[in-house]
Each structure stands twice: as structure tokens, then as C-alpha cells.
C-alpha positions in Angstrom: 95.8 114.7 86.4 92.6 114.1 88.3 90.1 111.7 86.9 86.9 113.8 86.7 83.4 112.7 86.0 82.2 114.0 82.6 78.9 114.3 80.8 79.7 110.9 79.3 79.4 109.4 82.8 76.0 111.0 83.3 74.0 108.5 81.3 72.6 111.1 78.9 70.4 108.4 77.2 68.4 108.3 80.4 68.2 112.0 81.2 64.9 112.8 79.6 62.6 114.6 82.1 65.3 114.5 84.8 65.8 117.8 86.7 69.5 118.8 86.3 71.1 121.5 88.5 73.8 123.1 86.3 76.3 125.5 88.0 77.3 128.1 85.4 79.3 131.3 85.7 77.0 134.1 84.5 78.8 136.8 86.5 78.6 139.2 83.6 78.6 143.0 83.3 75.3 144.8 82.7 74.3 148.2 81.5 70.7 148.6 82.7 69.1 145.4 81.5 71.6 144.7 78.7 74.4 142.2 79.0 77.6 144.1 77.9 79.7 141.0 77.4 78.1 137.6 76.7 81.4 135.6 76.5 80.6 133.5 79.6 77.1 132.8 78.3 78.5 131.6 75.0 81.1 129.5 76.8 78.3 127.6 78.6 76.3 126.9 75.4 77.9 123.5 74.5 77.0 121.9 77.8 73.5 123.5 78.0 72.7 122.4 74.4 73.9 118.9 75.1 71.8 118.5 78.2 68.8 120.1 76.4 69.1 117.6 73.6 69.1 114.8 76.1 65.8 116.1 77.4 67.0 117.2 80.8 65.0 119.9 82.7 67.8 122.4 83.3 67.9 124.6 86.4 70.8 126.9 86.0 72.6 128.3 89.1 74.9 131.3 89.1 76.1 134.2 91.2 76.6 137.7 90.1 78.7 140.3 92.0 79.1 140.3 95.7 75.8 141.1 97.4 77.1 139.5 100.6 73.9 137.6 101.4 71.5 140.4 100.7 69.0 140.9 97.9 70.3 143.6 95.7 68.0 144.2 92.6 70.9 145.7 90.6 72.6 142.3 90.8 69.6 140.3 89.7 70.2 137.6 87.0 66.8 138.3 85.3 68.4 140.3 82.4 70.8 137.4 81.9 68.0 134.9 81.4 66.7 137.1 78.6 70.2 137.3 77.0 70.6 133.5 77.2 67.2 133.0 75.6 68.3 135.0 72.6 71.4 132.9 72.2 69.4 129.7 72.5 66.6 130.9 70.3 64.1 129.9 72.9 62.8 131.6 76.0 64.6 130.9 79.3 62.4 130.8 82.4 63.5 132.8 85.4 62.9 131.9 89.1 62.7 134.9 91.5 64.6 132.9 94.1 67.1 130.1 93.8 65.5 127.9 96.5 62.0 127.4 98.0 58.5 127.5 96.4 59.3 130.0 93.7 62.1 127.8 92.4 60.0 124.6 92.8 57.2 126.2 90.8 59.5 127.0 87.9 60.9 123.4 87.9 57.4 122.0 87.9 56.5 124.0 84.8 59.6 123.0 82.9 59.2 120.6 80.0 62.0 118.1 79.0 64.7 120.3 77.3 63.5 123.4 79.1 65.8 125.8 80.7 65.3 128.0 83.8 67.8 130.4 85.4 67.6 130.7 89.2 68.1 134.1 90.9 71.5 135.1 92.2 72.8 132.4 94.6 74.7 135.0 96.7 71.5 136.7 97.7 71.6 133.9 100.4 74.5 134.0 102.9 74.4 130.2 102.9 76.0 130.1 99.4 79.4 131.4 100.3 79.5 129.7 103.7 78.4 126.3 102.2 75.7 126.2 104.8 74.4 122.6 104.9 70.7 123.6 105.1 71.1 125.9 102.1 73.0 123.2 100.1 70.2 120.8 100.8 67.5 123.2 99.7 69.4 123.7 96.4 69.9 119.9 96.0 66.2 119.4 96.3 65.7 121.0 92.9 67.7 118.3 91.0 68.3 114.6 90.5 71.6 115.2 88.7 74.3 117.9 88.9 76.7 119.4 86.4 79.3 122.0 87.2 80.4 124.0 84.2 81.7 127.1 86.1 85.5 126.8 86.2 85.7 130.4 87.4 84.2 129.3 90.8 85.9 125.9 91.1 88.3 127.2 93.7 85.5 128.3 96.0 84.1 125.8 98.5 80.6 127.2 98.2 77.3 125.4 98.5 76.6 125.3 94.8 80.1 124.1 94.1 80.7 121.4 96.8 77.6 121.2 98.9 75.2 120.2 96.2 77.3 117.5 94.5 77.9 115.9 97.9 74.1 115.3 98.1 73.5 114.0 94.5 74.8 110.7 93.1 74.5 111.7 89.4 77.1 114.4 88.8 79.6 115.5 86.2 81.8 118.3 84.9 80.5 120.2 81.9 82.4 120.5 78.6 83.8 123.9 79.5 85.1 122.7 82.8 86.8 119.7 81.1 88.3 122.0 78.4 89.8 124.2 81.1 91.3 121.2 83.0 92.8 119.7 79.9 94.3 123.0 78.6 95.7 124.2 81.9 96.7 120.7 82.8 98.9 120.4 79.7 101.0 123.2 81.1 101.7 121.2 84.2 102.6 118.1 82.2 105.2 118.3 79.4 104.5 121.4 77.4 106.3 121.9 74.1 109.5 123.9 74.6 110.5 126.7 74.8 107.8 127.4 77.4 107.4 131.1 78.3 105.2 132.5 81.0 104.2 136.2 81.0 103.1 137.5 84.3 101.8 141.0 85.0 99.3 142.8 87.1 99.8 144.9 90.2 101.1 142.6 92.9 103.1 139.5 93.4 101.0 138.1 96.3 98.3 136.4 94.4 100.6 134.9 91.7 103.7 133.9 93.6 102.5 130.3 94.2 101.8 129.9 90.5 105.2 131.3 89.4 106.9 129.0 92.0 105.1 125.9 90.8 105.8 126.6 87.1 109.3 127.8 87.5 111.0 124.4 87.1 109.1 123.8 83.8 110.0 127.1 82.2 112.5 128.3 79.7 111.5 131.9 80.0 109.8 134.2 82.6 108.6 137.6 81.3 107.6 140.1 84.0 105.6 143.3 83.5 103.1 145.6 85.2 103.3 146.7 88.8 104.7 143.3 89.7 107.8 144.0 87.6 108.5 147.1 89.7 109.0 144.9 92.8 111.5 142.7 90.9 113.3 145.8 89.6 113.4 147.3 93.0 114.9 144.0 94.4 117.8 144.6 92.0 118.4 148.1 93.3 116.6 150.1 90.6 115.2 153.5 91.5 111.4 153.7 90.8 110.4 156.9 92.6 106.6 156.8 93.3 105.9 153.6 91.4 104.0 150.8 93.0 106.5 148.6 94.8 105.7 145.8 97.3 108.6 146.4 99.7 107.6 143.5 101.8 108.0 141.2 98.8 111.5 142.2 97.8 113.0 139.0 99.3 110.4 136.9 97.5 111.3 138.6 94.2 115.0 138.0 94.8 114.4 134.4 95.6 112.5 133.8 92.3 115.3 135.5 90.4 118.0 133.4 92.1 116.0 130.2 91.5 115.6 131.1 87.8 119.3 131.9 87.4 120.2 128.5 89.1 117.9 126.7 86.7 119.2 128.6 83.6 115.8 130.2 83.0 115.9 133.4 81.1 114.1 136.3 82.9 113.0 139.3 81.0 112.2 142.5 83.0 111.2 145.9 81.4 114.2 147.8 80.1 112.2 151.0 79.7 109.1 152.3 81.4 106.3 154.7 80.5 106.0 157.1 83.4 103.6 159.9 84.4 103.2 162.4 87.2 99.5 161.7 87.7 97.3 158.9 86.5 94.0 160.8 86.4 95.3 164.2 85.2 98.7 163.6 83.7 100.8 166.7 83.0 103.7 164.7 81.7 104.0 161.3 80.1 107.4 160.1 79.0 109.4 156.9 78.5 112.6 156.5 80.6 115.1 153.7 81.2 114.1 151.3 84.0 115.6 152.6 87.2 115.5 156.2 86.0 112.0 157.1 87.0 112.0 160.9 87.8 111.1 162.1 91.3 107.3 162.5 91.7 106.6 160.1 88.8 105.4 156.5 88.6 105.8 153.7 86.1 102.4 152.9 84.4 103.4 150.8 81.3 106.3 149.1 79.6 108.1 151.1 77.0 108.7 150.4 73.3 112.1 148.7 73.8 110.6 146.3 76.2 107.6 145.6 74.0 109.9 144.7 71.1 112.1 142.5 73.3 109.1 140.7 74.8 107.6 140.1 71.3 110.9 138.7 70.0 111.1 136.3 72.9 107.5 135.1 72.5 107.9 134.6 68.7 110.4 131.9 69.4 108.3 130.1 72.0 106.2 127.0 71.5 104.1 127.3 74.6 103.0 130.6 76.2 100.9 131.3 79.3 100.0 135.0 79.9 98.2 136.4 83.0 98.2 140.0 84.0 98.5 143.4 82.1 101.8 145.2 81.5 100.6 148.5 83.0 97.5 150.5 84.0 95.6 148.9 81.2 92.2 150.3 82.2 93.5 153.9 81.6 94.5 154.6 78.0 97.0 155.6 76.7 98.7 153.4 79.4 97.4 150.2 77.7 99.9 150.2 74.8 102.3 147.7 76.3 99.5 145.3 77.2 98.0 145.4 73.7 101.4 144.9 72.2 101.9 141.8 74.3 98.4 140.6 73.3 99.5 140.9 69.6 102.8 139.1 70.4 101.1 136.2 72.1 98.6 135.9 69.2 101.5 135.9 66.8 103.1 132.9 68.5 102.7 129.7 66.4 102.7 127.5 69.4 100.1 126.7 72.1 99.0 129.9 73.8 96.9 130.2 77.0 95.5 133.5 78.3 93.8 134.0 81.7 92.6 136.8 84.0 89.9 139.4 83.3 92.1 142.3 82.2 94.3 140.0 80.2 91.3 138.6 78.3 90.0 142.1 77.8 93.3 143.1 76.3 93.1 140.2 73.8 89.6 141.4 72.8 90.8 145.0 72.5 93.6 143.9 70.2 91.1 141.9 68.1 93.1 138.7 68.4 90.7 136.5 70.4 90.5 133.9 67.6 94.3 133.6 67.5 94.7 132.4 71.1 94.6 128.6 71.6 92.8 128.7 74.9 91.2 131.7 76.8 90.5 130.7 80.4 87.2 131.7 81.9 88.7 131.5 85.4 91.1 134.1 86.8 91.7 133.0 90.4 90.8 129.4 89.6 93.3 129.1 86.8 96.1 130.6 89.0 95.3 128.2 91.9 95.1 125.2 89.5 98.5 126.1 88.0 99.9 126.6 91.5 99.1 122.9 92.0 96.4 123.5 94.5 93.3 121.2 94.6 90.2 123.0 93.5 87.2 122.1 95.7 84.9 122.1 92.6 87.0 119.5 90.9 87.6 117.4 94.0 83.8 117.2 94.3 83.6 115.6 90.8 86.5 113.2 91.2 85.8 109.6 90.2 85.9 107.3 93.2 87.9 104.1 93.0 
């Protein structure tokens, strides 16, 4: 485990009046000017409130969407400032730009304990390229730096690595530390049996994570489009289902490694199939490998749901990332919701990550029954793959 600077290293007793740049992840969905899901705002509250109580003058930095270095009004963070103000019970100022005179004017007006949200970082191309000049302009706004955006910790962007390189006083926020501790426990000595449930469309972005965790596992449960590739590697007929033919050897290698290590692998035994996702004329459940011509697998079937649930019930540690089917198109979300309920029913330590996976937990109404819900999809996968995250490296304690 890395030794990361925390708020306890920031000398909070001497923070009154100090401008603090806080990297948050407020990449939230909007409908007009209304925030549709404030989970990420609420997740940042402990750090914001602690810094406010210490009297820091908080300049919050975030991105939203992918404007690719251009100003796009529909991706403005202004509505987010209003939503955050409601949660804090006090108005949050908003700067029309994240650097320059507009940002400096807002900082100048902030009282100790005040909060200002800067405009979308990615309206500037220098954010994603970690441009030195842009990083310096950001750093001018603070005398201390806090990163509480685990979801962007795997990005070597200006607000993630460039700014902390330029400021002596820096730390990880409470959310960041919670993520590192929860996910780090899975890389240590998790309580056994340890089960990992992996779904989603493709193997590519999760192969490194599965490979790194494999030697620690007792059970590997596979669903979604990813499972199709594993089934195909065993010779199953899947008709028009999504199969990564170029990854068949990768799938076989994982299965061979699991077998050699006496790790139990659960693949779907039955599949929900349809002729058309958008306008289905037929929806039926068939045995895995018996997908009719012109049909594709879109969910796991009832037999698989029960088998997965029974396996998870006996587990003491569970990690789940990726849906079991085309979750975004009901009724093909049944398998994913069933797994959400099964994970919630596990008495052990449970971790859920990935946008669709977290959404499934919410849809099932079991959010409070999950031990840790990660705010970082790609970041959590890279962390669990054993890769160094630039945002964490930037906050590592120096010997």
C-alpha cells in the first residue's frame, strides 16, 4: 500500500483564510439545470465540510463531460454549484472560468469557510494534456491542494498531477482515502471465500484486473457480453451474440489459469436471447450454446441467476464490476438486478464499481446494503490491476 498524504497532514489548524484548490468529481448528469443524480456531490461533502470548518477558502475544480477543449454551455458546471449549495445549506459561488481574472475575482471575494466552484476544467485543452502553463495558472489560485476525485486519479491531467507538483501543501481527501483503503483490502488478504463478479460488454478493459486478482480468488463469476467470449472459447454456439473473436485465446488462458489454481469459474448456463434489441419480436431463454440463428444473448437466464446467487451467499468478500446483460434496455436488466440483490444479501465485505453496476444497485434499492460503492469505474479497475494511479503518486509521502 502506498503511503498517501491525508487531510491530517495538511495542518488544518493553520488553514484559516488559506485558499485551497480541491479537485472533486462533479461529472454528474443534468436535465436542463437540474442535477439528476447528486451521489458524487454527497460523496465529496465530508472533505468539503472539514475544510470549511477549518476556515479554508475552497476553490473546487471539476470536469464535466468531454468538451475536448472547447466551451460548450450544455456542459457548464453552473447548475452543479446551485445543487451543491442546497446540500451545504449555503450559497456556493461560481466562477465563469477556471483560470484567469474571473477565477481570481471569485477567490478574492471568498471569506474563510467560503466555497466557489470553478467552470469546467476541460473547456481548456491544457487540462487533459497536462499543459505546464495551464497547470501553473490553476496552481496560482491556491496555497494548498486536496484531491478528492478518485474517479479521475488514473488520468495524468493538469488538475490531477500538474497542480500538486507546484504546491507544497497537498493531501488526499476523505473520499480518496476511503477508496484506497476499501479497494486496497482486496489486494491484501481479503476474507475467504473471495468471489469476483465481472460483466460488461468486453474483456479488453478488464483483463488486467482479472489477471491481477486471479491468484487471490476462490471464485470467478462471468456474465454479460464478456461471458459470451468465454463461452465461445469453449466451443459454444452463440449465433449473433457479441463475441470478441480476437480475445478467444485470452479467455482460454484465464480459464486454464483458474483451473490450475483450483479457482471455481461460473459461466452462464442459460441465456435470455432476442432477435432485435430495439424492436424485439421474440424473447426467450435458452441453454448456453443453443442461441437460435439470427438471435443474440442479452442477459443471463433464471438458472444462472440462482446459481450465481447461491455462490455469492457463501462468499465472505465480493467484488462486482459490470452488468450481466444489456442492462440499459429493460426487460434485459433482470439478471443484473438479480445479481445486485445477491451481492447485497452477502454477509461479507462487498465492493461494487462501475457506472452501470452502481446504477443497478440503486435500481434494486440495495445501496445501503453494499459495504463500499466505488466512485471510480476506470480508476478502480486500474487500481485493482496493480497499476500506479498518477493522482495517488502525486500525493505520495516522500521519504
